[in-house]
C-alpha positions in Angstrom: -9.9 -21.2 18.9 -9.5 -17.8 17.2 -8.4 -14.7 19.0 -9.4 -11.2 17.9 -7.8 -8.0 19.2 -9.2 -4.6 18.0 -7.6 -1.2 18.1 -8.0 2.2 16.5 -11.1 3.5 18.3 -11.2 7.0 19.6 -12.8 10.4 19.5 -13.4 12.1 16.2 -15.4 15.1 15.0 -18.6 14.5 13.0 -17.6 14.3 9.3 -14.2 12.9 10.2 -12.5 9.6 9.6 -11.2 6.7 11.7 -9.7 3.3 10.9 -10.2 0.3 13.1 -7.9 -2.7 13.1 -8.4 -6.3 14.2 -5.5 -8.7 14.5 -6.5 -12.3 14.1 -4.6 -15.2 15.6 -5.1 -18.9 16.4 -6.9 -21.4 14.2 -7.8 -19.0 11.4 -8.5 -22.0 9.1 -11.8 -22.2 11.0 -12.8 -18.8 9.8 -14.7 -18.2 6.6 -16.2 -14.7 7.3 -15.1 -11.8 9.3 -16.7 -8.6 10.1 -17.6 -5.7 12.4 -20.6 -5.2 14.6 -21.4 -2.3 16.9 -23.4 -1.7 20.0 -24.5 1.7 21.3 -25.7 2.1 24.9 -29.3 0.8 25.3 -29.3 -0.7 21.9 -28.8 -4.2 20.5 -25.6 -5.2 18.8 -26.0 -4.6 15.0 -24.2 -5.7 11.9 -21.9 -3.1 10.2 -19.8 -4.9 7.6 -18.4 -8.3 6.7 -15.9 -9.8 4.3 -15.0 -13.4 3.3 -11.5 -14.1 4.7 -10.2 -15.8 1.6 -12.1 -14.3 -1.3 -12.5 -10.8 0.0 -16.2 -10.4 -0.9 -17.7 -7.5 1.0 -21.1 -6.7 2.4 -22.3 -3.6 4.3 -25.3 -2.5 6.3 -27.3 0.1 4.5 -26.5 2.7 7.3 -22.8 2.6 6.5 -22.7 1.8 2.8 -20.7 4.3 0.9 -19.0 5.6 4.0 -17.3 2.6 5.5 -14.9 0.2 3.8 -14.0 -3.2 5.2 -10.8 -4.9 4.1 -8.3 -7.5 5.1 -4.6 -8.1 4.6 -4.6 -11.9 4.5 -0.8 -12.2 4.9 -0.9 -10.1 8.0 -4.0 -11.7 9.5 -5.5 -8.2 10.0 -9.0 -6.9 9.4 -9.7 -3.3 8.9 -12.7 -1.0 9.0 -12.1 2.4 7.4 -14.8 4.8 8.4 -15.4 8.1 6.6 -17.9 10.9 7.1 -18.7 9.8 10.7 -22.1 10.8 11.9 -23.7 11.4 15.3 -25.4 8.0 15.0 -22.2 6.1 14.5 -20.8 6.2 18.1 -20.7 2.7 19.6 -18.5 0.0 20.9 -17.2 -1.7 17.7 -16.6 -5.4 17.8 -14.5 -7.5 15.4 -16.1 -10.9 14.9 -15.3 -14.1 13.0 -17.5 -17.0 11.9 -17.4 -20.3 10.2 -20.5 -19.6 8.2 -21.0 -17.9 4.9 -21.2 -14.1 4.3 -25.0 -14.3 4.0 -25.4 -15.8 7.4 -23.1 -13.3 9.1 -25.7 -10.5 9.4 -26.8 -11.6 12.9 -24.6 -11.5 16.0 -25.7 -15.0 16.6 -23.8 -16.2 13.5 -20.4 -15.1 14.9 -18.3 -17.7 16.6 -15.5 -15.5 17.9 -15.5 -11.9 19.2 -12.9 -9.3 20.1 -13.2 -7.2 23.2 -14.4 -4.1 21.4 -13.1 -0.6 20.7 -15.0 2.5 21.4 -15.8 5.1 18.7 -17.0 8.5 19.9 -18.2 11.2 17.5 -18.3 14.8 18.7 -20.7 17.3 17.2 
């Protein structure tokens, strides 16, 4: 089992920045890829960004490319999502996720094996 605990969500003005954190514990050797998904009210959960846990290869959704940066501190078992230039379409419940599959297969919520509880991001205009 892998446990994921997110933090860092909150209220920020449009154009502002926010950093989300996700602490990973448990059987992390089962994890190849980690990432972030988000879900706004009335919408499906969507992929945001992913990174391979060991190699650090990144991948982003087009909607956040150039504005968000995913990273991990392997020694601290922590995953981050640095969000810049937040837009009115970014508010959602952001979930940390982990999976045994490759980066390419991590684009769908069905590919994640473990989930955090979510942290809310709100953008004011």
